[in-house]
Structure formats: structure tokens, C-alpha cells
PASEBA-1860 file (N, C-alpha, C; in nm, 3 decimals):
! residues 203
1> MRILLSAA> -3.771/2.318/6.092/-3.644/2.346/6.034/-3.596/2.202/5.949 ~ -3.671/2.102/5.993/-3.668/1.996/5.882/-3.667/2.028/5.729 ~ -3.781/2.105/5.738/-3.827/2.162/5.582/-3.722/2.294/5.519 ~ -3.700/2.365/5.622/-3.578/2.454/5.585/-3.480/2.350/5.541 ~ -3.459/2.258/5.541/-3.332/2.200/5.498/-3.322/2.148/5.414 ~ -3.414/2.095/5.398/-3.498/2.026/5.283/-3.480/2.067/5.144 ~ -3.520/2.213/5.193/-3.544/2.308/5.077/-3.372/2.339/5.042 ~ -3.337/2.412/5.129/-3.183/2.436/5.084/-3.102/2.327/5.037
9> VLSLMLVA> -3.083/2.201/5.059/-3.036/2.113/4.945/-3.089/2.083/4.866 ~ -3.245/2.058/4.847/-3.262/2.113/4.707/-3.250/2.205/4.607 ~ -3.206/2.348/4.656/-3.195/2.461/4.576/-3.074/2.439/4.524 ~ -2.954/2.358/4.609/-2.804/2.315/4.516/-2.806/2.199/4.430 ~ -2.925/2.179/4.408/-2.939/2.081/4.289/-2.971/2.149/4.180 ~ -2.900/2.089/4.047/-2.974/2.147/3.938/-3.052/2.013/3.845 ~ -3.105/1.982/3.824/-3.138/1.864/3.712/-3.174/1.937/3.577 ~ -3.128/1.897/3.495/-3.216/1.913/3.320/-3.358/1.864/3.293
17> VPRSQSAD> -3.475/1.915/3.324/-3.594/1.886/3.302/-3.664/1.909/3.195 ~ -3.674/1.830/3.167/-3.753/1.854/2.945/-3.845/1.935/2.984 ~ -3.912/1.989/2.885/-3.992/2.151/2.865/-4.129/2.015/2.801 ~ -4.187/2.065/2.754/-4.281/2.008/2.675/-4.220/1.989/2.558 ~ -4.329/1.811/2.533/-4.294/1.693/2.431/-4.225/1.785/2.275 ~ -4.323/1.881/2.238/-4.292/1.947/2.111/-4.208/2.068/2.140 ~ -4.162/2.104/2.192/-4.006/2.222/2.253/-3.879/2.089/2.249 ~ -3.890/1.990/2.336/-3.848/1.860/2.337/-3.774/1.818/2.169
25> QARSSDFL> -3.864/1.798/2.107/-3.826/1.717/1.991/-3.785/1.808/1.929 ~ -3.788/1.980/1.926/-3.732/2.063/1.834/-3.569/2.120/1.874 ~ -3.550/2.095/2.027/-3.413/2.128/2.058/-3.310/2.028/2.084 ~ -3.153/2.045/2.071/-3.097/1.924/2.029/-3.016/1.987/2.143 ~ -2.996/2.089/2.246/-2.908/2.118/2.316/-2.979/2.226/2.426 ~ -2.935/2.207/2.530/-2.942/2.268/2.667/-2.835/2.249/2.785 ~ -2.849/2.321/2.874/-2.730/2.378/2.986/-2.771/2.384/3.082 ~ -2.690/2.364/3.201/-2.686/2.411/3.349/-2.571/2.518/3.407
33> ERAFVANG> -2.631/2.593/3.517/-2.503/2.664/3.552/-2.551/2.659/3.727 ~ -2.413/2.681/3.767/-2.446/2.667/3.926/-2.312/2.759/3.987 ~ -2.313/2.810/4.088/-2.220/2.911/4.164/-2.143/2.761/4.253 ~ -2.028/2.779/4.236/-1.895/2.675/4.284/-1.755/2.769/4.317 ~ -1.711/2.683/4.468/-1.605/2.749/4.505/-1.464/2.696/4.448 ~ -1.370/2.788/4.444/-1.239/2.757/4.398/-1.165/2.605/4.477 ~ -1.060/2.574/4.439/-0.984/2.476/4.499/-1.090/2.343/4.546 ~ -1.226/2.338/4.512/-1.291/2.240/4.536/-1.304/2.099/4.478
41> RVTMDLTA> -1.360/2.025/4.481/-1.325/1.888/4.451/-1.475/1.822/4.348 ~ -1.436/1.812/4.197/-1.557/1.817/4.061/-1.528/1.639/4.065 ~ -1.639/1.606/4.055/-1.684/1.410/4.042/-1.767/1.445/3.931 ~ -1.738/1.347/3.823/-1.801/1.330/3.715/-1.792/1.199/3.642 ~ -1.932/1.127/3.627/-1.987/1.006/3.584/-2.005/1.045/3.458 ~ -1.960/1.016/3.360/-1.999/1.072/3.201/-2.053/0.922/3.131 ~ -2.160/0.908/3.084/-2.225/0.839/2.975/-2.072/0.880/2.825 ~ -2.105/0.766/2.714/-2.046/0.756/2.612/-2.045/0.902/2.556
49> GEYRITGR> -1.935/0.989/2.487/-1.934/1.084/2.396/-1.814/1.167/2.431 ~ -1.834/1.286/2.367/-1.704/1.390/2.353/-1.727/1.528/2.430 ~ -1.634/1.524/2.535/-1.624/1.655/2.633/-1.467/1.656/2.627 ~ -1.539/1.842/2.671/-1.414/1.899/2.661/-1.464/1.985/2.821 ~ -1.353/1.945/2.888/-1.359/2.057/3.051/-1.243/2.119/3.047 ~ -1.302/2.256/3.040/-1.216/2.345/3.075/-1.238/2.447/3.209 ~ -1.146/2.554/3.235/-1.107/2.613/3.356/-1.132/2.778/3.341 ~ -1.271/2.816/3.417/-1.258/2.971/3.415/-1.219/3.054/3.536
57> RDNRIRFD> -1.229/3.165/3.523/-1.144/3.232/3.611/-1.238/3.277/3.776 ~ -1.369/3.289/3.718/-1.482/3.273/3.810/-1.534/3.153/3.893 ~ -1.584/3.170/3.995/-1.650/3.019/4.059/-1.743/2.986/4.029 ~ -1.761/2.954/3.911/-1.912/2.858/3.870/-1.856/2.760/3.817 ~ -1.963/2.693/3.802/-1.993/2.535/3.703/-2.082/2.595/3.604 ~ -2.054/2.530/3.440/-2.178/2.566/3.381/-2.119/2.438/3.241 ~ -2.222/2.396/3.207/-2.254/2.273/3.180/-2.354/2.269/3.042 ~ -2.300/2.290/2.879/-2.389/2.278/2.790/-2.338/2.160/2.699
65> WSVRDGVR> -2.479/2.100/2.667/-2.437/1.958/2.644/-2.569/1.983/2.482 ~ -2.509/1.878/2.385/-2.573/1.865/2.284/-2.613/1.710/2.244 ~ -2.734/1.666/2.218/-2.757/1.543/2.109/-2.739/1.527/1.999 ~ -2.710/1.459/1.910/-2.722/1.418/1.725/-2.866/1.474/1.692 ~ -2.915/1.475/1.596/-3.023/1.452/1.554/-3.117/1.347/1.544 ~ -3.254/1.348/1.591/-3.291/1.222/1.584/-3.303/1.211/1.720 ~ -3.232/1.217/1.777/-3.233/1.195/1.941/-3.287/1.298/2.007 ~ -3.413/1.262/2.140/-3.449/1.381/2.169/-3.383/1.401/2.303
73> LSEVRARA> -3.386/1.495/2.352/-3.326/1.582/2.474/-3.409/1.474/2.588 ~ -3.537/1.425/2.601/-3.551/1.362/2.695/-3.498/1.212/2.728 ~ -3.438/1.209/2.622/-3.362/1.059/2.624/-3.212/1.098/2.696 ~ -3.149/1.192/2.732/-3.045/1.204/2.792/-3.075/1.296/2.974 ~ -2.997/1.270/3.066/-2.992/1.333/3.157/-2.910/1.382/3.202 ~ -2.920/1.486/3.255/-2.757/1.545/3.270/-2.743/1.610/3.408 ~ -2.682/1.652/3.475/-2.740/1.665/3.649/-2.628/1.712/3.694 ~ -2.611/1.857/3.807/-2.521/1.877/3.873/-2.545/1.912/4.025
81> DVRGLEAA> -2.484/1.820/4.099/-2.493/1.852/4.276/-2.387/1.943/4.304 ~ -2.412/2.021/4.387/-2.304/2.073/4.451/-2.329/2.128/4.601 ~ -2.250/2.088/4.707/-2.260/2.065/4.819/-2.108/2.100/4.882 ~ -2.122/2.256/4.934/-1.968/2.298/5.011/-1.869/2.320/4.880 ~ -1.734/2.226/4.918/-1.630/2.215/4.789/-1.658/2.096/4.747 ~ -1.775/1.989/4.752/-1.739/1.909/4.645/-1.893/1.946/4.536 ~ -1.838/1.897/4.436/-1.943/1.881/4.326/-1.984/1.787/4.236 ~ -2.058/1.689/4.176/-2.092/1.589/4.142/-2.153/1.625/4.000
89> ITTDGPDE> -2.106/1.589/3.872/-2.162/1.607/3.766/-2.174/1.453/3.696 ~ -2.346/1.423/3.688/-2.349/1.275/3.611/-2.441/1.324/3.441 ~ -2.423/1.229/3.410/-2.458/1.245/3.250/-2.496/1.064/3.197 ~ -2.657/1.086/3.163/-2.700/0.931/3.102/-2.791/0.975/2.991 ~ -2.727/0.880/2.904/-2.833/0.842/2.769/-2.797/0.755/2.702 ~ -2.887/0.737/2.619/-2.841/0.601/2.477/-2.723/0.651/2.407 ~ -2.601/0.519/2.379/-2.528/0.508/2.329/-2.511/0.584/2.171 ~ -2.687/0.569/2.128/-2.653/0.653/2.016/-2.701/0.801/2.007
97> ANFRGAIQ> -2.667/0.849/2.099/-2.672/1.016/2.159/-2.594/1.111/2.096 ~ -2.488/1.024/2.069/-2.404/1.104/2.045/-2.359/1.224/2.090 ~ -2.350/1.200/2.254/-2.324/1.296/2.334/-2.238/1.399/2.296 ~ -2.253/1.556/2.336/-2.096/1.630/2.319/-2.111/1.725/2.457 ~ -2.070/1.736/2.551/-2.036/1.830/2.712/-1.939/1.911/2.703 ~ -1.973/2.056/2.674/-1.885/2.154/2.726/-1.865/2.184/2.883 ~ -1.812/2.129/2.959/-1.797/2.173/3.100/-1.695/2.266/3.193 ~ -1.720/2.355/3.220/-1.642/2.455/3.283/-1.640/2.439/3.441
105> VPERADLY> -1.540/2.467/3.492/-1.531/2.466/3.632/-1.444/2.571/3.671 ~ -1.413/2.625/3.798/-1.327/2.698/3.851/-1.188/2.658/3.809 ~ -1.076/2.755/3.744/-0.960/2.664/3.709/-0.833/2.626/3.844 ~ -0.903/2.643/3.927/-0.801/2.590/4.021/-0.919/2.457/4.122 ~ -0.895/2.382/4.098/-1.033/2.276/4.083/-0.953/2.111/4.082 ~ -0.987/2.038/4.168/-0.950/1.848/4.189/-1.060/1.817/4.087 ~ -1.008/1.684/3.975/-1.089/1.636/3.907/-1.100/1.509/3.948 ~ -1.212/1.425/3.965/-1.216/1.292/3.957/-1.316/1.222/3.830
113> IRLTAGEL> -1.275/1.197/3.714/-1.357/1.136/3.588/-1.398/1.033/3.530 ~ -1.480/0.938/3.547/-1.509/0.842/3.475/-1.589/0.828/3.345 ~ -1.532/0.791/3.264/-1.587/0.840/3.136/-1.608/0.647/3.064 ~ -1.695/0.617/3.002/-1.731/0.457/2.973/-1.613/0.511/2.814 ~ -1.666/0.543/2.715/-1.602/0.572/2.588/-1.641/0.675/2.529 ~ -1.545/0.722/2.456/-1.551/0.862/2.394/-1.402/0.954/2.365 ~ -1.427/1.062/2.345/-1.301/1.181/2.375/-1.307/1.262/2.504 ~ -1.198/1.304/2.550/-1.211/1.351/2.681/-1.083/1.447/2.659
121> TIEDIQGN> -1.121/1.599/2.663/-1.016/1.688/2.650/-1.048/1.773/2.804 ~ -0.917/1.774/2.844/-0.884/1.881/2.986/-0.811/2.000/2.940 ~ -0.851/2.136/2.979/-0.759/2.219/2.968/-0.792/2.336/3.070 ~ -0.656/2.402/3.093/-0.728/2.454/3.189/-0.700/2.507/3.308 ~ -0.691/2.395/3.363/-0.696/2.368/3.490/-0.584/2.333/3.588 ~ -0.615/2.367/3.698/-0.469/2.348/3.791/-0.560/2.249/3.909 ~ -0.501/2.140/3.938/-0.539/2.059/4.054/-0.468/1.901/4.007 ~ -0.539/1.805/4.161/-0.483/1.685/4.126/-0.587/1.608/4.013
129> KDIRLHAG> -0.571/1.524/3.924/-0.680/1.476/3.848/-0.640/1.294/3.849 ~ -0.777/1.242/3.866/-0.779/1.108/3.812/-0.886/1.081/3.727 ~ -0.830/1.032/3.658/-0.924/0.989/3.490/-0.873/0.883/3.432 ~ -1.058/0.800/3.419/-1.026/0.656/3.380/-1.136/0.678/3.256 ~ -1.075/0.587/3.178/-1.160/0.574/2.999/-1.153/0.462/2.977 ~ -1.267/0.377/2.947/-1.243/0.232/2.878/-1.238/0.228/2.742 ~ -1.240/0.312/2.650/-1.214/0.334/2.528/-1.242/0.438/2.451 ~ -1.108/0.552/2.402/-1.121/0.673/2.321/-1.009/0.736/2.324
137> EIRIDVGR> -1.058/0.883/2.368/-0.888/0.914/2.340/-0.879/1.011/2.500 ~ -0.788/1.053/2.532/-0.762/1.160/2.643/-0.672/1.241/2.597 ~ -0.702/1.371/2.642/-0.590/1.505/2.591/-0.582/1.611/2.741 ~ -0.487/1.609/2.779/-0.498/1.653/2.913/-0.356/1.786/2.913 ~ -0.383/1.879/2.918/-0.295/1.996/2.945/-0.246/2.017/3.058 ~ -0.112/1.978/3.081/-0.056/1.995/3.224/0.020/2.048/3.297 ~ 0.011/2.206/3.209/0.022/2.301/3.213/0.162/2.265/3.274 ~ 0.256/2.339/3.364/0.384/2.316/3.408/0.403/2.180/3.456
145> PEDYQRVR> 0.510/2.119/3.386/0.548/1.991/3.451/0.574/1.982/3.613 ~ 0.666/2.120/3.649/0.722/2.115/3.754/0.645/2.134/3.890 ~ 0.485/2.131/3.835/0.387/2.183/3.949/0.348/2.069/3.975 ~ 0.396/1.970/3.935/0.346/1.799/3.994/0.406/1.739/4.068 ~ 0.364/1.622/4.168/0.428/1.517/4.252/0.474/1.434/4.222 ~ 0.370/1.399/4.136/0.333/1.251/4.095/0.254/1.242/3.910 ~ 0.309/1.174/3.836/0.232/1.161/3.732/0.229/1.017/3.700 ~ 0.116/1.016/3.637/0.106/0.817/3.629/0.018/0.803/3.523
153> ASVWAGDL> 0.000/0.719/3.426/-0.067/0.713/3.321/-0.038/0.578/3.201 ~ -0.125/0.499/3.196/-0.106/0.395/3.143/-0.247/0.380/3.068 ~ -0.195/0.235/2.919/-0.296/0.240/2.840/-0.275/0.030/2.815 ~ -0.406/0.014/2.790/-0.349/-0.167/2.796/-0.317/-0.176/2.675 ~ -0.400/-0.104/2.521/-0.370/-0.114/2.401/-0.358/0.011/2.332 ~ -0.285/0.042/2.252/-0.293/0.182/2.222/-0.144/0.261/2.245 ~ -0.122/0.427/2.265/-0.044/0.504/2.225/-0.056/0.564/2.348 ~ 0.078/0.617/2.395/0.056/0.733/2.517/0.178/0.749/2.464
161> NAEPFHVT> 0.163/0.925/2.520/0.255/0.993/2.432/0.272/1.173/2.550 ~ 0.324/1.195/2.622/0.355/1.307/2.710/0.452/1.368/2.708 ~ 0.480/1.458/2.583/0.633/1.530/2.538/0.608/1.625/2.665 ~ 0.535/1.673/2.773/0.672/1.719/2.868/0.692/1.658/2.949 ~ 0.700/1.533/2.961/0.809/1.412/3.046/0.868/1.333/2.979 ~ 0.871/1.354/2.870/0.959/1.318/2.730/0.955/1.121/2.751 ~ 0.798/1.121/2.658/0.757/0.969/2.746/0.652/0.995/2.566 ~ 0.707/0.873/2.516/0.636/0.833/2.421/0.651/0.681/2.375
169> KGGLFRSF> 0.496/0.649/2.381/0.545/0.514/2.332/0.431/0.414/2.280 ~ 0.378/0.263/2.251/0.310/0.240/2.142/0.282/0.116/2.133 ~ 0.169/0.046/2.150/0.165/-0.104/2.182/0.104/-0.180/2.275 ~ 0.127/-0.250/2.347/0.042/-0.313/2.460/0.070/-0.321/2.598 ~ 0.003/-0.250/2.677/0.039/-0.235/2.815/0.127/-0.157/2.856 ~ 0.124/-0.046/2.809/0.211/0.061/2.836/0.172/0.157/2.936 ~ 0.301/0.219/2.992/0.269/0.319/3.120/0.388/0.374/3.171 ~ 0.363/0.480/3.254/0.508/0.556/3.278/0.462/0.618/3.421
177> DWNGRGQY> 0.582/0.626/3.505/0.590/0.680/3.677/0.655/0.784/3.662 ~ 0.605/0.912/3.686/0.731/1.033/3.690/0.707/1.084/3.831 ~ 0.822/1.096/3.916/0.789/1.210/4.022/0.850/1.296/4.015 ~ 0.802/1.432/4.085/0.879/1.570/4.066/0.837/1.620/4.205 ~ 0.836/1.758/4.200/0.862/1.837/4.335/0.755/1.926/4.358 ~ 0.643/1.892/4.304/0.540/2.014/4.279/0.416/1.925/4.392 ~ 0.311/2.005/4.394/0.193/1.966/4.486/0.074/1.860/4.402 ~ 0.100/1.877/4.268/-0.030/1.796/4.206/-0.028/1.663/4.201
185> RLQARLKA> -0.134/1.585/4.174/-0.103/1.419/4.138/-0.196/1.419/4.022 ~ -0.128/1.350/3.902/-0.201/1.324/3.767/-0.219/1.205/3.785 ~ -0.349/1.129/3.753/-0.331/0.971/3.683/-0.432/0.976/3.606 ~ -0.404/0.888/3.484/-0.503/0.839/3.384/-0.473/0.714/3.332 ~ -0.587/0.641/3.314/-0.594/0.496/3.298/-0.695/0.486/3.152 ~ -0.627/0.410/3.039/-0.734/0.386/2.946/-0.704/0.193/2.931 ~ -0.800/0.217/2.834/-0.812/0.031/2.814/-0.742/0.046/2.663 ~ -0.843/0.131/2.599/-0.772/0.110/2.456/-0.774/0.240/2.376
193> GEIRLYSK> -0.667/0.284/2.299/-0.710/0.403/2.260/-0.570/0.456/2.279 ~ -0.573/0.689/2.307/-0.437/0.678/2.319/-0.453/0.780/2.471 ~ -0.367/0.792/2.528/-0.344/0.906/2.622/-0.285/1.034/2.546 ~ -0.256/1.168/2.519/-0.180/1.254/2.518/-0.150/1.386/2.635 ~ -0.086/1.386/2.678/-0.043/1.469/2.822/0.018/1.606/2.708 ~ 0.016/1.706/2.725/0.086/1.814/2.670/0.079/1.933/2.756 ~ 0.130/2.033/2.742/0.161/2.177/2.800/0.092/2.288/2.693 ~ 0.015/2.344/2.697/-0.022/2.496/2.633/0.078/2.612/2.641
201> ASN> 0.138/2.588/2.799/0.218/2.660/2.812/0.355/2.688/2.728 ~ 0.375/2.567/2.680/0.527/2.518/2.624/0.501/2.590/2.469 ~ 0.384/2.579/2.429/0.364/2.619/2.262/0.368/2.762/2.238
END
């Protein structure tokens, strides 16, 4: 029974494993994919880079990533662990990797994301969102403002633009706190850079 349980746990874990050294040197991109339920919680701990996170209609997670020329894939680690209603995605690599990732999750999912630095775009995902970034840009498609119970955003130094909530600010220690009657909560925190909350539905 213990052996079967261990095998089951391992089957839920996806780790990008480099191929032969020559193949690794020739490639600059890779991917992983896994089944996942809707209305689950996805936690992401991401190394510096440019990430685009979007919703998809089927119940799967797919993660495509690439590195710049001159950086081997073996220098970058990408992993996805799935256990029931919880999924965890992690990346790790050198700063000079110029990491780019496209992550697809079910369109109804809660997101908890921590990114060291770079650019983060989130679109077409309904659910709670807790986002933190040290330096760079955060862009979030909020959908319908009336779907939110509370929206909080803050930037230590930079710009804060949230047109669906009629907020535009710039400078030092800027923030806003909005309350509604919806079911979702959104929190975005940035030390330096720009936060932009927008709605594709209104375009």
C-alpha cells in the first residue's frame, strides 16, 4: 500500500527534466501539462521574467516557457505539483535567463502569485487573486467590477491605474481600497513599477 501511495503521489508531479546535453543546448523552450479541476487554487512562486497567465475552458494546466539564446534549459527549473484542489507552480533560474512563461489554468481559479521581478499579465480568469511583485509591471484583467467584494492595490513608487474602479495615481506610496457586493477578492502589491487593472469586457 505504501508503495502504491508513493507512486500515486509521484504521478501527480511534473518536473521538467533536461534531455541529453546536446539536445538541451539546441533547444530554448519546453512545456508541461497536467489535468486540474476548476475552482481550485493555484499557487505560483516565480523567478524573474515575463509571464502571461490566462484562463482556459477545459480543466487543465499548461505551462510553456523559453529562455534567451546562450542560456541552457538545464539552468532553469520548472515544476508543477497537483494535489486535489491545490496546484503549485515554481520556476527557478539565473537572472540572465530572460525567462518567458505562458501559463494556462482553468478559467475559474484562485491565484496566489509571488514574482521577484519582471512583467506579469493575468487575463480571463475568474476568482480570488493575491499578487505580489518586487519590481516591474502587473497587468490584471478584472472582468466585471461588480464581481468583486474587495479590491486593494498598492505601489511604493510608481503608477497605479485602475480604470474600472475610477482610480489613477502616481508617485510614492500610492494605494486604493474598493468595496463591492461581489464574491471575489483581489489584492495586488508592488514595490516599484506600475500596476494596471483593466477590463477586457468593457473594450
